[in-house]
Every structure is written in structure tokens, then in C-alpha cells.
N, C-alpha and C positions, 0 to 999 in steps of 0.2 A: 618622762615622755620623750618621744622620738624627736631628735633635733634635725630638722630638715635643712639646716645649713650644711649638713654632711649628706652625701649621697646615701639613700636608704640601702640597707643590707638585706639580702635575700639568701636563704639557705635551701638546699635541696636534699630531701630524704630519698635516696635511690631505692630503698626497699619498699617504701610506701608510694613512691612516685608522687610526692607532694612537695610543693614549693611553699616556703613560709617567710613572712616578714618578721622583723624583730618582735619579741614578746615584750609588751609594755604594760605597766601597772598604772591605772588611773589615780589621780589625786583626789577624786571626788567620791563622796558617799553615794551609794546606789539609790538612796531614797530621794536624792535631790533631782529635780527637773532642771533642764537647761534654763528655763525661765528663772528659777531661784538663783542659779549661778550668775546669770546676767544681772539680776536685781542687785546682788551684792557688789558686782563690779561697778555698776553705774553710780553707786554711792560714794566711791572714792573720787577725789579731785573734782568736785561737782561743777566748778566753773570752767573746766576745760572743754573746748569745742569737741563735740562728738559727731555731728553730721553736717555736711555742706551739700546743698542742693544746687547743682549747676543749672543755670537757666531760670530757676525760681528766685535765686539770690537770697536763700534763707540759710541761717546757721542756727543750730541748736546745741546747747551745752549738755553735758551728761545729766545735770540736774533737771533741765527742761525735758529731756527725753524720758528720764525716770518718772517724773511726775505725770507726763502725758500718758505713758504706758500704764501707770498705776490707775489713772482715771478710767482708762478703757477696761482694765481688769475689774475695777469696782462696779462699773456699769454691767459687765457680764455677770458678775456675782449677784448683783441686785435683780437681774433678769432670770436667775435660777440656772445659770450655766454651771453645772456641777459634775456632769459625767463626760466620759470620752465621746459619747454619742451626741452631746450638745455641741454641734459643729458650726463654725462661722465660714460662710462661703466668701471667697476673695477673688476678684477679677480686676486687677489694677496695675498701673504702671508705677515706676519709682518716683513718687512725689514726697513732699515734706513729711506728711503724717502717716505714710504707709508703715514705717518701722514702728511707730508708737502703737499702731493698731496690732501689728504682728507680735510685738513684745508684750502687749497687754494680754493677748491670747496665751502666750507662753507663761506669763506670770500666773494666770488663772488656771493653767493646766487644760486650756480649751484648744483642741486641734482646729487649725484653719485649713480649709480645702482651697488651694490656689489653682486657678485655671487661667490660661493665657488669653488675653483680650482679643487676640487675632483669630481664635477658633470660631467656627461657624455656630450659629445660634442653636441648631439641633444637637450639635456635639456638646455644647455647654449644658443644655437641658438634660441630655443623657447622663452627664457626669454628676450634676447636682441631684438628679433622681436617685443616684446610687447612695450618696451620703446624706441627702435630705437635711441641708443646713437650716438652722433656725433664723439666720440672718444672712443677707448677701451684701457685701461691701464692694463698691465700684467707683470709678470716676464718672463725672457727669456725662462725657460723650458716649459712654456705654449704657446709660440708663435705659434708653428705649429698647436696646437689645435684650436687656434683662427684665424689663417690666412685666412682660407676659410670663416669663419663667417664674419670677417671684410670686406673681398672682396665682399661678397654677399650684405652687407649693404652699400658698397661704402664708407667706413670710414677708417681713419688711425689707426695705433696701436702705443702706446707709451710704451716703456720698462721701468719698475720701478727698477727692480733688475737684474743685468747681462747685457749683450750686445748682440745684433744681428746686423751684418753688414748691413748697409743701412737702418736700422729702427730707427726712432726717439727715443731718450733716454731722460729720465728726467734730466740728467746732462746738456743737452743743454738748458733747461729752467732755471736751477739753476745758470748757468753761465751768464745769462742776467743781465743787470744793472737794478736798481730800484730807483725811485725817493724817496727822503726823506719825501715827503708829501703824500705818498700813504695812502689811506683810503678805507675800503670796501664800496661798494655802499649802499645807503639807500633804504628802502622799507617801504611801508605802510602795517601795520599788518604783519610784518616779522615773528611773532610767528606762523602764519598760513601757511607760505610758506613751500613747500616740502624741507626738508633738505637732506634726503637720501631715497633710495629705497632698501629694502631687499627682500628676497625670502621666500615664504611660500607656503603651499599646502592646498587645500580644501578637501572635502569629496571624490572627485573623484581622488585625487592624482595629478591633473593637477597643475603644479607650477604657482604661481601668484606673481606679483610684488607688494609688500606692501609699501605704502608710509609712511614715518616717518616725522612728522612736526617738527618745531622748538619749540615745547612745552617745557616748563621749567621742566616738570615732569621727563624728561630723566636724569636730573642731580640733581634736588633739593632734591630728596629723599636720596642723598648722601652728604648732606651739612656738615656733620661731617668731611669730608676730608679737608686737608690743605696742605700747601707747604712742610711740613715735611714728608708727606706720600710718600711711594714708592709703586706704583700700578703695578699689573701684571694680565693679562688675556691671556690664550692661544688662545682665539677665534680670528679669522680674522674678518674683518669689515662686512662680510656678516651675522654675528650673532649679535643679539641684545646686548649680553654681550660685544662683541668687540666694538660695536658702543658706548655703555654706557661708557666704559673705555676710549675711545678716547675723548669723550666729557667732562667727569668729569676731566680728566687730564688737558685739556685746560682751563676749567672754574676755577678750584681750584688751578691750578699751581703745581700739584704734580709732582713727578718724574715718568716718563712713562717707564717701563721696558718691553722690547719686545723680542721675540725669533721667528725665522722662523720655528723651529721644533715643531712637535706635542707634546702634553703634555706627559711628562715622569716623574714618581715619583722621580727618582734619580736626574734628571735635576732640577726639582722644588726645591728639598731640597738643592741642591747646590746653586741655585740662592738666596734662602732665606738666607742662611748662608753668602754668599758673598756680596749680595746687600741689605740685611736687609729689605725684603719685609714686608710692614705693612698691605697692603690691596690686596686681591686677590679674583677673582671670577672665579670659575671652574665648571665643570660639576659634577653631582652627581656621575658618574662613577669614576671621578678622586679622589673623597674622598675615595672610596673603594680602589683604587690603592695605595693611600698614607697610609691609615690605615693598609693595609695588606703587605706593603713593609717592608722587613727586614732591610732596610736602614734607616727607619724613626726613628728620635730621637728627644726628647724634645728640646735639645739644638739648633738643626737646625731650629726649628720653633718658637723660642722665640721672634722674631721680629714681628710676626703676631698679629695684633689687630683686624682685620676683615677678616674672611675666609668665603666667601659666596659661596654657591653651588646651582645649579638649574638644571632643565631639566630631572627629573626622581626620582624614589623611591630609598631610601637607607635603608638598614637593620638597626634596632635599635642597634644591637650588633656592627655594623660597626661605627655608630655614637658615641657610648660609647667609642670604642677603639680610634677613632680619637680625641675625647675630652680629653682623657688621655695624648695626646701628646701636648696639648695646655696649656698655662700658666694660664688660667682662664675661667670661664663660660661667655657666651655671645659673644665669639669670633667666634665660629662655628655657621653659620646662614644659614637657608634654605630659599631661595627666590623663589617666584613664579611670573611669568609674561607671557606676550605674545607679539609677534612681532607687531601685529596690534595696540596694545595700546602704543607701543613705550616706555615702562617703566616697572619697577617692580610693581606688584600689591600688594604683601604682603611680609613680612619678619618675620621669626621666630628667635627671640633671645633666645628662651628657648628650644633649641633642647635637652638639658639635662633633661628637665622635660616633654616636649611635643614633643617627637621625631618624631611622625607621622604627625605633623601639618606643614603647610607652613606659619603659623604665623597670625599676625593681618594685617589689611589693612593699606597701606601707605597714606600719605596726599592726600586729594581731590579725593580719590577712593571710589566709592560706588558699592555695589554688592547685587544681589538678587539670590535666589535659586529657580528654577522653575521646577515643576514636569512635568510628561508626559502630563498632562491636561493643560499645560501652566499657572498653578496657582502658585503664589509665596508661599513658605512654610517657616516655622520658624526653630528655632534651632534644631539640631540633625535630621533633615529630609533631605533625599537625593534628589538631582535634578541637572539639568544643571545650571552652573554658568553664570549669566549675569553680565557684568561689565560696569561701566560708569565712565569716567575720566573727563568729563566736558570740553574736549579739541576738537578742530577741527581735523577731519581726512579726508584726500582727497581720502581715499579708496584704493582699488586695482587699480593700474595704468591700464587704458584702459579696465576695466572690471566692469562696473556699476552693472551688474546682481549679480556677486559674492559679490560686496560691499553691496548691499541691503540684501543679505542673511546673511552677517556677522553682520552688524549694522542696527538695526531697526530705524524707523522714530523718536523714542524718544531718540536715541543716545545710546541705550544699545548694547554692543557687546555680541553676542552669542558665548561663548568661545568654546563650544564643550566638555568641561570638566565636569565630574560628581563629585559632592562634597557636603559638608555641613559645617555649622558652629557649634561648640560645645557651651556649656553653658557659656564659658568664651570668646566668640567671636573670637575663633581661627579657622582658615579655614583649612579644610582637603580635599585633592584631592583624590578621590577614583580611577577613571580611565578615560580614554579618551572615549568620546561618539563616536568619529570617529575611524576609523580603523588604523590610522597612527601609525607607529612604528618607533623606533629610535635605530640605532646600530652604535657604534663607533662615536656617536655624529651626525650622518647623518640620516635624515628622509627618510622613504620609505613606500610604501603601499603594502600589500600582493598581491593585484590583479595584480601589475606590474610583479611579479614573476610568478603568476599563468598563466598569458597570455603566458609567455615564455614556461613553462612546457607543456601547452596545445598544443604546436606545435609538440610535440613528437607524432608520429603516433600510438604508443602503448597505449596512455593515454586516458581514458574515462572521469575521473573526477579528480580534484585536489583541495586541500585546503591548503593554506599557512598561517602560524601564527608565532608569535614571542615567543621564549623561552628566558625568561629574566634572566640575571645575572647582578650583580651590577657593575661589572668592564666594561663590553662591551655594555650592554643594551639588546635589543630584537634581538636575533639571529634568522634569518628566518629558518623555518623548514617546510617540506611539507609531507602531507599524499596524496598518489597517488593511484587511483583506475585504474587498467589496463583494457583494452578492453578484451572481451572474447577471450581466447586462446592466448593472446599476452604475449610475454616473455619480462620482464623488471625487473631490480633490482634497489635498492636504489642508488648504486654508479653511474649507468648510468644517473639517474635523476640529481644527484649533478653535475656530469661532464657536462651534457647538459647545465645546467644553467650557470656553470662557463665559458663555451666556448662562450656564447651569451650575457652575462652581464659583462661588463668590469670593474665594480667597486666592491670592496670587500664587501661593506655594503649591497648590494642587492643579494649576493649569498647565497646559502643554508648553512650558517655557523652553523646552528643547525641540519643539516642532513635531511634525508628523510626516509620514510617508505612506503612500498607497502601494501595496505590494501584492503579487499574485498568490503568495502562500507564506505561511509562517514555518520556520524551522521547528522540527519536532523530534523527540527522542523515540526510541524503539517502541515504547509503550503508548505512543500517541500523545504524550504530554508536551505542551509547548516548551521549547528550550529557550528560555528568556535570554540567556547569554548569547546564544547563536543568533537570535533575532536582532539583538542589539549590535552584534558584530557586523551583520549584514547592513543594518541601518547606517552605521558609521562608515562602512566601505562605500556605500552609495553616496552618502553625503560628501565624502572626500573626492570621489570621482566628479561629482557635480561642481565642486569648488574648482577643480583643475580645468574643467571645460568652460567655466564662466569667464 
């Protein structure tokens, strides 16, 4: 397997115009599921600490995690969870027994559909309507949000953290007895079976259920990990990075460090110092928070050997500042991936020399750069990135049309990202081809907010765009054209959106402006980039005159 203590290698075929990562052979039989692999790993060194929950002050050994997961698996089996269509819904934060629930699903070959707790109720309902889980698992604070959804689906709720009177609790499962000869079930071509279902969005912004297979690529690109590593990721299991951390901890037997709280620079520094974190994967915005925190100190981060970040752009000055807090080069790494591929695609070990790149391709990954004429182009030429991982993908659950749009008949994923490879075979991401934006780690689409603003009777036209900063991401801002003789101001627009959108990341965190017209292209289509440029220019003039 690929040793990521060395910089990944990437080759280029000039005739085919295809870049390729190193060819790697898996150690594992294709009939094994990842659950079976983890089951075997957890049997070794049973008294060794496997998971530490920061804040809950709980510690579980490998033996305890194994037995808890096996009990969840036995419960599912007793309830008749035998097929890939027997799905467990999951909406939870990182608490003590979340991993046991997830591993139990993996042991049994039962896919779990993980959804972020911050999503709006109607979006959660839409996603669960797609997969139709037989059970929804959540934390006590989210019970009321899910009760109506579960009732409509005619399914029970299981509480993972906290308690609700009269509602099934995971403790009831963990108190059950277990036979000493328990083993996960066997499957033919377990590698192709659906392991988990995460959430993504397409060009229309409609959420989709992304299937993740038992492909070895989700963990084999991290084969440098071992039982002496202490892993941490703030992501919950609905994010690919959260799933990668869950799987790699189980496969390589690392210590899994979790926290229910959202990422905070001070908390991360404290955990690094107290628990000696050696491997962490965070968002690009978290790097900015760490680099700019007055509390950050070299001594607190001395245990880190691998600090990966993904999911956005980071300023070169910020990377240089973050690098100064680390004990050597090659620790700070920029990773690029996509949920549909179920893995990291590339990783940059040289952020100190190529700070604007996302690195070279990982093992068994191939990539093409395709221009607007759908012709593959060579080095230093911009185009949409097509990616091929050579693995089976079951597509978007219940959505064959969207699946065909994402992956063509030859198996190439059309990523929607614009980028290029330089002369050293390093990948550079320029921008999203799609309009998707991300704020505070959550994805949204401008048109969702535009549709809300358009409900105002005074509004004639509206254009929403993102104003990026490295700490928070793309803050939504709006330029609004009022109807003739209508009276409206920016504060009214901001308040209107705030009253009708219940989640912070979709509100007008970048503000609003009232303008006489929107910039448009020759065909009459609103030019979002030109509108944004005018907005920023006006904002700058206002700051200078204040």
C-alpha cells in the first residue's frame, strides 16, 4: 500500500492526457466488508484504550467497543436487517456510543444514512424519504425535530446520547447479552456492498443521498497510521472526513479522540496538549482559526505528525503562519476529495513550497482535465476535473438520473471543479463549476436564499453570492433591485431572510445592498460575478467614507 510518509507520486500520459497515482494492490479479500476487517482488528490487544470522549470523560477499550458494536449488530440481525435496503437513519454528534452504533451497522452489513443535525427539518425529511430507513438514531436534543418525521415514516427512534422518557435508548441494546462465538455475516463481493450513505447536492441544490461502498480506498491512503497514533476530527459521520476517521481508527487500531462540540481553536489546542494528538483532519477554515488564534503555541502542537485540511481555499500567509507552529515540514497537508468517490483524491505534502496546490494523486486515482469542448487538455490548461478510482459506485440512492449525470458510462466522475495540473503533476483547484457555496462548514446554494428574498413584495430582482473569508467560508450577501417606487432598505432584507430561514449558514451573513440594476451578460442572464464585484466596490467606498 502507498506510504504517505513519502510524497505521493503522479505520472502523466501525454498521449491519453491522463494523470495517474501509483498503482496499489490491496491486502484484503474482495469478499470482506470493512466491518469484518474492523471486527478482526478490535480483537487484538483487547485492553488497550480505543476511544476517548473529550467533555464526556469516557474511555473505552478495544474489547468494550467490540462488544458494544457486536450487540448493536445482533439487535439489527434480530430485527431482520438483512438487505442493503434495510437502512439505519443517523442524525447525531460525536458522543461515546456513536461509534459502536456505526460499527455495529458495519459488522452487520447494514448501511447507515448519516445526516447533519444542523439541517432544516424539511431537508431532513426529504433525505429520509429517499432512503426510507427502518430506524432513526439521534441525540435527545434533536428528538422533537425528528418525531414527526419518524411518525410519518412509521418507524421508531433510538436515542444515542441523553434520554427521552418512553423512547428506546442505546443503553438497552448495550445491556443485552452476547454469545462468545459472535461473528459478522459473510457476503459475496462485500467490497461492493453499500457501507454508508452521506449527503450531497447537485447543480440544482436538491440534496441527494450518496452511497459509499466498502472500497479499501477510504482507508488505504492512510496506511501510515498505527496503534500509537491518536486521531481527531471534529466532523460528524455525515461528512466524508468523519467517516474516514471512523474507518481508519477501526482498521488501524488508533486511539479515537472525539468531542461533541464544534471546532474551537482553544479546545483543539487543549486536546493536543492533554491527549497528544498525532493525526487530525480539519476544515480549511479551522487552519485559519488556529493560525490566527493568540492562544496557539508551538509547544501545544508538538505531538502532531499529520495535520490535514480540506474543503476550501486558505491564504498563503495563513499557511506560512500555521507552518511556523509545527515542528517540521510535511506535517501540514492540503487534501482534496469528494463524497461521491468516498476517498481523498490528492494530498499536498509540500504546502511550504506549493501552497496553492492540493498535491499529487493518491493510489489508484486517475484524472483528466476537460475543456468546454469536452476535449482532454494537458498541463497548465484549465478545465473541469474528471476523476476515476476504478471502484464500484452504487450511485445516488434512488436517483439514477443524477447518478448518470455524475458518473459517465466509462466510470469517470464529473467533479464540477475547475482546475489544472502544473508541470510537476501537482493539482490546482481554481473554482467550483457549480454555484454551491459553503459557510461554517455547511453547503448551500444562492438560489435558495434568492427564492426567499423574492417573496418580498417590494423586490423586483435579486442576486445572492458568497463573500469569502478564510475563517467562516462564503458568507451569503445579496444585491436587491426594488420595484418602481417601492420603499425598502438593506436591513429589511436581512431581517426578512433571518425570520424565514432557521439556520445561520443560509442567512445574509455578508449583508445586503439596494441597487438600481443587476449586471447582466449579453443574453440577459444575471452575471453573478459582476454583481458581486459591484457589491464589494460599493462596500469598500462606504468603509472609506465612514
